[in-house]
N, C-alpha and C positions, 0 to 999 in steps of 0.2 A: 433424800438424795444422798447417794455415796459418790465420792470423788476419787479417782485413782490416778496418781502420776506414776506412770509405768517407767521402768528403767531399762526394760529389754529393747533391744534393737534388731532383733531377728524378724524380718518382716512375716514370715511364715507363722511364727508365734503371735505377732501382734494382730494380724488380719484374722487369725483363728480365735484369738481373745474375744474379738468383737462379737463374732457369732455365739460364742459360749455365754458372754453376758446377756445379749438379747434374748437367748433361748432358755437360759437356766436361771437368770436372776429375776426377781419381780420389782425390785426398787428401781426408782430412777436413777440414772449414772451419769456422770461426766468424767471423761478420760483425757489425759494429755500424754503423748507418746512420740517417739521418733524411731525412724528406721535407717539401718545402713543401706547404702545404695542399692536401690530397688525400683522396678516398674511395677506398678499396681494397675491392673487393667479391669475394665468394667465387666460386669458378670455377662453381658451380651455380645462382648467384643471378639473379634478374630485376633488372638494374641500376636500371632507372626505377621499379621498386617500392621500392628500397632508399634512394634519394636523394630529397632536396627539391630538385626540378630548378631551381626559380626561385632558391632560395638559391645553389645550387651555380653557376648561370650568373652570377648577379649579382655573385658574389664570386670568379669566376674560379677556381673549385676543380676540379682536374683528377680526373677519374675513371679508375681503372684495374682491371681484373679480373685477379686473380692465378690460379695454377695450383692452389692448394690449396683445400680446401672450407671451410666455416664461414661466418661472418656478415660483414657489412660493417663496417669500422672507419674511423675518421676518423684522419689523420695531420696533424700540423703540426710546426714545428720544435721545439715543446716536448714532443714525443713521441719517444722512441728506439725503435728497432726492432733485434731481434737475430735471428739466424739460425744455426742448426746444420745443417750438411749432413754426415751422418755415412754411413759404409759399415756394413753389418750382414748378419745372415742373414735371408733372406725369412720372414716371418711373425713376426720379433722386432723390426721396425724401429720400429714406433709405440710411443712411450713419453713421454706428456706429462709425466709427474713428473719422469723423469730430466733432460729438457732445461730445465725451469723450476726445479729445484732450485738451481742456481747462482745465480740471481737472488735466491731466497729468502735464500740464505747470505750474499750481498752486503749485502743489506738489514739482515740481522742484525748486521753489523758496525756498522751506523748506528744500532742500537738500535730498529729497526723491525720488528716482527712481522708478516710476510707468511705467507698461507696459500694452498695449492692447494684450489680448490673446484670443484664441478661437474665438467663434462667437461674443460674447458680454461682456467680462469680462475685468475688470482691476485688475492687480496684483502687489503686492510688494514682492520681494523674492519667487516668485512663489505662494504666497498666495492670495486668492481673497478678495478684499475689495469693490468691485462694480460690481453689475449685472445690465444690461440695457436691455430695451425693446423698441420696436417702434410700432407705429399704424399709418396708413395712412387715411386720410379723405379728399377726393376730392384732392385739390392741397396743402393740408398741412399735415405736418407729426408731430406727437408727439412722442418725444424721451424723456424717463425718466430713471434715474439710482438711485441706492443706493450708499451711501458713509457710510461704517462702520467706525465711527469715535472713539466713546467710547461705543460701543454697549455692551450689556450683552451676551456674546457668550453662555453661558449655557442655557439662555432661548431661544436663537435662535436655538440651537440644540433641545432642549426639545419641542419646539412648531412645529417644521418641522418634527421630527422623526416620523415614522409611520410603523406598521408592513407590509412589503410587501406582505404577505399572505392574508391580510384582503380584498384586492381588486383585481378584475381582469378586466380592461377596455382598451379602446383604446385612453383614453386621454392622453395629453402630460404629461410626468413624469418630474419632477424637478431633475436636477443633483446635487448631493451634492459634494460640494468642500470644501477643506481646506480653512479656512477663517482667516482674521486677521483685527485688528483695525489700522487705520491710526494714532491714538495717540501713539501706541507702537514704532513707527518709527520716532517720533520727537526727535530732539536734545535737545530742550528746550519745557517747559511746554506751551500749547496754549489752551486757553478755546474754546469750541466748538462754541460759538457765535462769536469769533474772527476770527475762521477759516471760518465760514458762511460769514463774512464780506470780508475776503480775496477773496473767490470766486466770490461774487457778484461784488466787485470793479473790479476784473480781466474783468468780462463781459462788465461792463460799460465802461471800456478802450477799449475792443475789438471792440465794436459797437458805434461809435461817436454819433449816433442819438438816443442811448438808454436813456430811462428816467424811474424813478422809479413810480410805480403805486401801488394803494391800492384799494381793492374791495370796491364798492359803496354798500350803502344799498340795492339798487336794484339788484346788483350783488349777494349778499348774499342771498337775497330773492329766487331768482331763483335756485341758487346752492342748498339751503336748500329743495327746492321742489323737486330737483332731487334726493337728499338723501331720502325723503319720498316715491318717486315713483319707485326708482330704487336701489340706492347703499346701502340703509339701510334696504332692504328687504331680506327675506330667498329665495323668488323666484329667484333673481339674484345671490346672493351669494352662495346657495347651489342648488337650484333647476335647475339652468342653466347647471349643470354639465352633461357630456355625459353619455350615458347608461353604468351601471356597475354592477358587481355582487359582493356582500359584504358577507363576511364570517368571523366569529369570535367565539371563543369558550372560556368558562371559567370552571374551576374545582371548585367544591363546596362541602360541606360536603353531599350534597344529589346527588352528581354525576356529570358527565360532560354534559354541554349543549352547543349546537352549533347552532347558528342562520345562515342562509343562505337566502340572499335577491337578486332578480334581480330588478334593479331599473332603471326607465326612467323618465327623466325630474324631478327627485327627488321623484317621486311616486313609491311606492313598487308595482310591477307587479306579483311577485310570491315569496312565503315565505315557507321556510322549516325548520324545527326544528328537531335536531338530539341529540343523547346523549345516556348515560347509566343510566339516571335518572328513577325513578319510578313515575308512573302516574295513578290516579284513574279516570281520564276523557280521551276523545279523543283529542289528541295533535292537530288534524286536525282542530278543532274549532278555535284555537288560529292562525293557519296558514292562515285561510280564513279571519279571522277578520282584520289581517294586511294588506291584499291586498286592493289596492286602496287609501291608506292613505300616507301623506308624510314621508319620511324617516328623520323625525324631532323628537327630544326628547319630546317634548310636545304632540304631537299626538300619538306617539308610546305608551307613558307611560299612556296616558288616555284610549287607547284601552285596554292594558293589565291590567290596574287598574280596569277595569269593570268586569274582571274575578276572581274567587277565586283561584288566582295562586297556593296555597297549594294543591289544587285536581289535577293540571296538573303537578305541580313539587314537589314532596314529599320532605319536609325538605329544600325547597328553597324558599327564598322571592323575591319580586319584585325587592327590592334595590339591591339584590346580581345579579340580571340578567342585570342591567343597563349597566355595563361595556362591556356586550357582543352585545350590541344592535347598537353601533356607532363606 
């Protein structure tokens, strides 16, 4: 087994690195890593339905889709991520308890009683501190999980909270749980780097053949190429979302405006605009202009910006409409 303690904090790079190791390495592998503030959504989720778009945009939080299923999670530098990539026999690869037990064991050495609960969670006193997901590729399984150590819980709630009435789709919905930080249960102060060392040393002791490894320049080059072609792209992170219906309204001095979009593969297929606003032009012109473009801020604003918005929405500016579009 090779063990990698990664220092990169770019979520695009870190999620891409998992796919690279899964597909290109043959050794068993264990990795510990952290991300700057980001939301990581499950492979089968509707990204815009899982995030608070306004909060994410205002706080410059990156959004990345991973290759495993499950729900959306928030990462920051107070959260630790662990990854097992292991070889095995087809049909016997998925085992959430096996890959989370080392974490339970490490916490036990700190007099913290952690439990495996539900399908894929670890809890302390009934509160979740770790969510886990798995993905199978040929005879290899990727298991990864979060470890809330000293995460900013308010940002977690702010980034993931979203109006349930905005979207109707058949995508996998995230289950919101009461959460806690590991640090809140420590009897003595322990820095996050020291906790990371405890976990890594435990794995090195568990697997006698384990050895530390660092990505080579060639590894990094290939991972970065994967970022450029997949994990850093809108097509993967947003456009890959299942078909959904988007609906959101705002109240302005010029009246109520509601946008209703049918979106498939990230592209607006149908657009309707409703409300009690006054218009001096045919609102159908705007609806037709929005069809066929990505449901992405840059493209939507470019289209609407090409119209004299004041003639379609009396006493309403384009800037006022933005919160109702995403």
